[in-house]
N, C-alpha and C positions, 0 to 999 in steps of 0.2 A: 441505505443499508450499511451497517457497520462492517468493518473489515477485520473482525476478530476470528472469523471462521475461514479456514483454507478452502473449503468446499465451495464457498461463494465466489471465489476469485479465479478468473480464467485468463489465459493469454489473450491479448487483444482487447480486454475490457478497459474502459475509461474509468480511472480512479483519482481520488485525491489522497496524497500522502504527506506525512510530516517528516522532514529530514532531521537527522540527528541535531544539527546546529540550530534548528527551528523549534525544538521540543518545548523550550521555555515560553516562546512567544506564541506557539500554536500555529504559525503560518503554514498554510497548506499549499501544495504544489500539484497541479493537475497534469495527468499524462496517461499514456497507454501502457499496460503491463507487457513487458517482454520476457520477464523471468520471475518465478516465485522462489524466494531464497529461504523461507521458513519451512522446515520439514514437519513441524508439529501440526496437528489438526486444528488447534485453537491456541491463540496467543492473546493474553489480556490487553496488550498495548497495540495490537494490530499485527497482521501478517506482513513480513518484510518482503518487498518486491523491488525489482529493478524496472525502471521505466524505459521506453524506447529512446529517450534522450540521454540515458546513462545515469540518471538520478536514482539513488537508492534511498528508500524510506519505508515507513510503516503505513499501511493502508488505514485511513480514518473514515473514508467514505467511498462507496461504490456507486458510480454514476450509471444511469440507464441510457 
């Protein structure tokens, strides 16, 4: 499931994000959402979140 809609992302969900420095390579980092940082309902590049590890990135994939 893509991470472009805020309503699909919940605290505690496992997601894959792309960090700012990895945008060119597209390297994804997996983790659990601890905070949702984007206020908009939809963002074309993915909703920005903070993972429990402290990493901030845009959600590219929501894992089940």
